[in-house]
C-alpha positions as a printed Julia matrix, in Angstrom:
345×3 Matrix{Float64}:
  15.32  -34.6   -25.66
  15.15  -37.83  -27.76
  12.32  -40.05  -26.59
  10.32  -37.26  -24.93
   6.78  -36.64  -26.11
   5.87  -33.28  -27.6
   3.57  -32.6   -24.65
   6.35  -33.28  -22.14
   8.75  -31.01  -24.03
   6.17  -28.22  -24.07
   5.5   -28.66  -20.36
   9.24  -28.57  -19.57
   9.6   -25.34  -21.58
   6.75  -23.7   -19.69
   8.21  -24.65  -16.31
  11.61  -23.31  -17.33
  10.12  -20.01  -18.52
   8.14  -19.68  -15.31
  11.24  -20.24  -13.22
  13.12  -17.53  -15.09
  10.19  -15.1   -15.29
   8.44  -14.6   -11.92
   5.7   -12.58  -13.61
   4.71  -15.64  -15.62
   4.95  -17.78  -12.51
   2.66  -15.56  -10.48
   0.5   -14.06  -13.26
  -1.04  -11.7   -10.66
  -2.45   -8.26  -11.34
  -2.61   -5.53   -8.71
  -5.44   -3.08   -9.38
  -4.94    0.42   -7.99
  -7.56    3.16   -7.7
  -6.06    6.66   -7.77
  -6.42   10.15   -9.25
  -4.33    9.75  -12.38
  -2.07   12.81  -12.15
   1.76   12.74  -12.42
   1.38    9.42  -14.2
   4.83    9.36  -15.8
   6.59   10.03  -12.52
   4.51    7.44  -10.69
   5.34    4.92  -13.4
   9.07    5.64  -13.12
   9.33    5.97   -9.33
   6.81    3.37   -8.18
   5.12    1.15  -10.74
   8.04   -0.12  -12.83
  10.34   -0.74   -9.83
   7.51   -2.49   -7.95
   6.66   -4.72  -10.92
  10.26   -5.94  -10.93
  10.04   -6.73   -7.21
   6.64   -8.41   -7.22
   6.74  -10.1   -10.6
   3.2    -8.88  -11.17
   1.28   -6.57  -13.44
  -0.3    -3.28  -12.29
  -3.44   -1.68  -13.7
  -5.34    1.47  -12.7
  -8.81    2.81  -12.12
  -8.74    6.61  -12.2
 -11.05    9.46  -11.22
 -11.73   11.89   -8.42
 -12.25   10.86   -4.8
 -16.04   10.85   -4.86
 -16.43    8.95   -8.12
 -13.95    6.22   -7.26
 -15.29    5.72   -3.75
 -18.82    5.51   -5.12
 -17.76    2.88   -7.68
 -16.19    0.84   -4.9
 -19.38    1.12   -2.85
 -21.55    0.0    -5.77
 -19.3    -3.04   -6.2
 -19.49   -3.91   -2.5
 -15.8    -3.19   -1.88
 -14.61   -5.3    -4.82
 -12.73   -4.55   -8.02
  -9.55   -2.88   -6.72
  -6.75   -3.95   -4.37
  -5.44   -0.57   -3.21
  -7.26    2.76   -3.14
  -5.72    6.24   -2.8
  -7.98    8.82   -1.13
  -7.78   12.04    0.84
  -8.45   11.47    4.53
 -11.97   12.9     4.44
 -13.0    10.36    1.8
 -11.12    7.45    3.36
 -12.99    8.17    6.61
 -16.23    7.99    4.64
 -15.14    4.66    3.16
 -14.35    3.35    6.65
 -17.77    4.38    7.92
 -19.36    2.62    4.95
 -17.48   -0.58    5.75
 -15.59   -0.66    2.45
 -12.04   -1.23    3.75
 -10.29   -3.95    5.72
  -7.84   -3.27    8.52
  -4.2    -3.53    7.51
  -1.75   -6.02    8.99
   0.92   -3.73   10.41
   3.4    -6.59   10.75
   3.53   -6.58    6.94
   4.32   -2.85    6.79
   7.76   -2.55    8.4
   8.35    0.87    6.82
   5.66    2.29    9.12
   8.31    2.5    11.81
  10.06    5.3     9.9
   6.98    7.5     9.42
   5.98   10.59   11.33
   3.44    9.59   13.98
   0.68   11.55   12.25
   0.94    9.25    9.22
   1.2     5.83   10.89
  -2.43    5.25   11.84
  -4.41    8.41   11.06
  -7.75    6.56   11.1
  -7.24    3.67   13.48
  -6.18    0.29   12.15
  -6.85    1.19    8.54
  -4.38    2.4     5.94
  -1.53    4.82    6.62
  -0.91    8.19    5.01
   1.71    8.2     2.26
   1.92   12.0     1.99
   0.95   15.02    4.04
  -0.24   18.48    3.15
  -1.81   21.46    4.85
  -4.62   23.91    4.41
  -3.95   27.49    5.37
  -4.09   31.04    4.03
  -2.13   32.59    1.17
  -1.9    36.33    0.54
  -0.33   38.72   -1.92
   2.32   40.39    0.22
   2.51   43.33   -2.21
  -1.15   44.17   -1.6
  -1.98   42.93    1.92
  -0.62   45.07    4.75
  -0.34   44.21    7.57
   0.33   40.58    6.65
  -2.1    37.89    7.71
  -1.03   36.12   10.91
  -4.3    34.58   12.15
  -7.39   32.85   10.82
  -9.34   35.69   12.43
  -7.71   38.15   10.01
 -10.08   36.92    7.29
 -12.75   39.11    8.89
 -10.62   42.3     8.69
 -12.37   45.36    7.28
  -9.5    46.11    4.89
 -10.07   42.79    3.05
 -13.52   43.56    1.65
 -13.94   41.93   -1.78
 -10.43   40.49   -1.57
 -10.85   36.86   -0.48
 -11.54   33.65   -2.36
 -12.86   30.7    -0.34
 -12.88   27.03   -1.36
 -16.34   25.79   -2.31
 -18.23   23.93    0.38
 -17.99   20.59   -1.47
 -14.19   20.78   -1.8
 -11.74   19.51    0.81
 -11.23   23.01    2.22
 -14.85   24.16    2.26
 -16.04   22.47    5.47
 -12.77   23.47    7.16
 -13.71   27.1     6.53
 -16.85   26.46    8.6
 -14.7    25.07   11.41
 -12.6    28.23   11.45
 -15.74   30.38   11.39
 -16.97   28.53   14.46
 -13.7    29.22   16.26
 -13.91   32.88   15.24
 -17.4    33.01   16.79
 -16.26   31.17   19.91
 -18.62   28.29   19.17
 -18.43   24.57   18.42
 -19.81   24.38   14.86
 -20.94   20.79   15.4
 -23.04   21.75   18.43
 -23.95   25.3    17.4
 -23.93   25.63   13.62
 -26.01   28.8    13.85
 -23.15   30.82   15.33
 -20.63   29.38   12.86
 -22.8    30.41    9.92
 -23.46   33.82   11.41
 -19.68   34.24   11.19
 -19.75   32.99    7.58
 -22.45   35.57    6.84
 -20.26   38.26    8.42
 -17.36   37.09    6.25
 -19.35   37.28    3.01
 -18.57   40.99    2.23
 -14.88   40.08    2.14
 -15.44   37.21   -0.32
 -15.17   37.98   -4.01
 -15.8    34.43   -5.2
 -15.67   30.79   -4.12
 -13.5    28.44   -6.2
 -13.72   24.69   -6.8
 -10.38   23.85   -8.43
  -6.79   24.98   -8.03
  -6.76   26.37  -11.57
  -9.77   28.55  -10.76
  -7.95   29.99   -7.78
  -4.78   30.66   -9.77
  -6.86   32.56  -12.32
  -8.55   34.66   -9.62
  -5.2    35.58   -8.09
  -3.42   36.19  -11.41
  -6.15   38.57  -12.64
  -6.11   40.46   -9.33
  -9.73   39.61   -8.51
  -8.57   38.06   -5.25
  -5.48   38.68   -3.15
  -6.17   36.31   -0.22
  -7.39   32.71   -0.19
  -7.78   29.6     1.91
  -6.08   26.78    0.02
  -3.95   23.65    0.11
  -0.19   23.97   -0.11
   0.14   22.05   -3.39
  -1.36   25.11   -5.16
   1.3    27.48   -3.81
   3.86   26.81   -6.53
   1.35   27.63   -9.28
   0.21   30.74   -7.43
   3.8    31.98   -7.11
   4.41   31.33  -10.8
   1.44   33.55  -11.58
   2.07   36.16   -8.87
   5.58   36.0    -7.35
   4.54   38.02   -4.29
   2.08   35.35   -3.1
   3.13   33.88    0.26
   1.99   31.26    2.72
   0.76   33.02    5.87
   2.37   32.06    9.18
  -0.76   31.59   11.3
  -0.38   31.66   15.06
  -3.13   29.02   15.44
  -1.4    26.7    12.95
  -2.47   25.17    9.64
  -4.79   22.2     9.12
  -3.34   18.81    8.21
  -4.53   17.08    5.05
  -3.45   13.46    4.66
  -3.62   11.28    1.56
  -4.14    7.67    2.57
  -3.85    4.21    1.02
  -6.32    1.5     1.98
  -7.09   -2.09    1.06
 -10.75   -2.6     0.09
 -12.52   -5.49    1.78
 -13.0    -7.23   -1.57
  -9.33   -7.16   -2.59
  -8.24  -10.35   -4.34
  -4.53   -9.69   -3.72
  -4.23   -8.74   -0.06
  -0.61   -9.87    0.33
   0.41   -7.98   -2.79
  -1.5    -4.9    -1.59
   0.45   -4.89    1.68
   3.69   -5.28   -0.27
   2.79   -2.31   -2.46
   1.84   -0.06    0.47
   5.06   -0.9     2.26
   7.0    -0.11   -0.93
   5.53    3.39   -1.37
   6.42    4.15    2.26
  10.08    3.27    1.7
  12.73    5.95    2.04
  13.81    5.66   -1.61
  10.31    6.12   -3.03
   9.46    8.92   -0.61
  12.73   10.71   -1.43
  12.21   10.47   -5.2
   8.59   11.65   -5.05
   9.49   14.63   -2.87
  12.52   15.71   -4.9
  10.57   15.51   -8.16
   7.7    17.65   -6.87
   5.1    14.87   -6.69
   4.28   14.42   -2.98
   5.48   15.61    0.41
   7.29   12.88    2.36
   5.98   11.2     5.5
   9.17    9.2     6.02
  11.44   10.69    8.66
  14.39    9.29    6.7
  13.88   11.72    3.81
  16.26   14.68    3.81
  15.54   17.6     1.49
  17.54   20.68    0.58
  16.1    24.0     1.83
  15.01   24.79   -1.72
  13.11   21.51   -2.12
  11.72   21.69    1.42
  10.02   25.03    0.67
   7.56   23.2    -1.57
   6.28   20.89    1.12
   4.78   20.32    4.52
   8.09   18.91    5.71
  10.01   18.31    8.9
   9.12   17.45   12.48
   8.71   21.07   13.6
   6.22   22.02   10.9
   4.25   18.77   11.16
   3.95   19.09   14.95
   2.12   22.43   14.53
  -0.61   21.03   12.28
  -4.19   20.69   13.5
  -6.06   17.43   12.87
  -9.72   17.22   11.91
 -12.3    14.81   13.32
 -13.67   13.74    9.95
 -16.25   11.44   11.49
 -18.0    14.45   13.03
 -17.49   16.52    9.91
 -19.08   13.91    7.65
 -22.13   13.73    9.9
 -22.54   17.53    9.79
 -21.62   18.16    6.18
 -25.05   17.79    4.56
 -26.51   20.47    6.84
 -23.49   22.7     6.3
 -23.78   22.46    2.51
 -27.39   23.63    2.67
 -26.54   26.52    5.01
 -23.54   27.54    2.88
 -25.62   27.59   -0.29
 -28.23   29.79    1.38
 -25.49   32.37    1.93
 -23.47   32.1    -1.28
 -25.94   30.44   -3.66
 -25.42   27.18   -5.51
């Protein structure tokens, strides 16, 4: 190094370090908006492996669906690069113009997904996991077993049912089922749907707003039947081993968790790389086996014991019913008011 200036030596050292350390070379930060649960598993299965691949840093913005989407709206679609949302909220974000369409040529792992997950809302982000909303019942107390959505109106279930609150994911879907029970389209004839809700009220002991509330209602025996999402089933069975997922002849309702790229993302290429990574077979397999998320990759193979936890496999997924969330969002304000007139705030 004799004869080199101090500045040139320092510059050479920086270039060498950058060549060895891609993170220093890129110095990019991917900002992800998500719920914040199962953080340790996400760090181990997704974040740390992805950081090694991308040579970037990853930071988070956490909170529930509504709060995070509202923050994004207030910032005009800026501030995060990838946002995790349930499909009802991602549809709302699409309608508000907060997301950009994804470049599917940059998501080769889409080819291995179940069709329901590839483009659930047009050219926007895919689903990375799938769930279902259906009915659970305590098989030791409910006889005959529940086999239809219409069974919720049975006379022998008075004071036995817990419904999801109207502002939860499952609440508006209860209105849809009430419309079907009444033989009416709840979007076109909300009166008949809510007449059916009124008729259901004697069977309802309480509405719940969180999974922990429902587990408490079931464990204390206050309720023995509920409409819920499948991720709560494990906790319900831990509390009451005789709780079971009802096999409904009309099928369950699909719930998809999506990943989208906000229109103000500053790292669009990196965002595509991240989305493609979480759709990979290895990530999907690890998340499913560790009880984090149900897989949408057709390449994932689970043991019968692991599969019982999830909405899993082509046969089960094919039976799921999809929701037109665009229509639901337009009707929801009216439905909330009508619901509250029946059950109170």
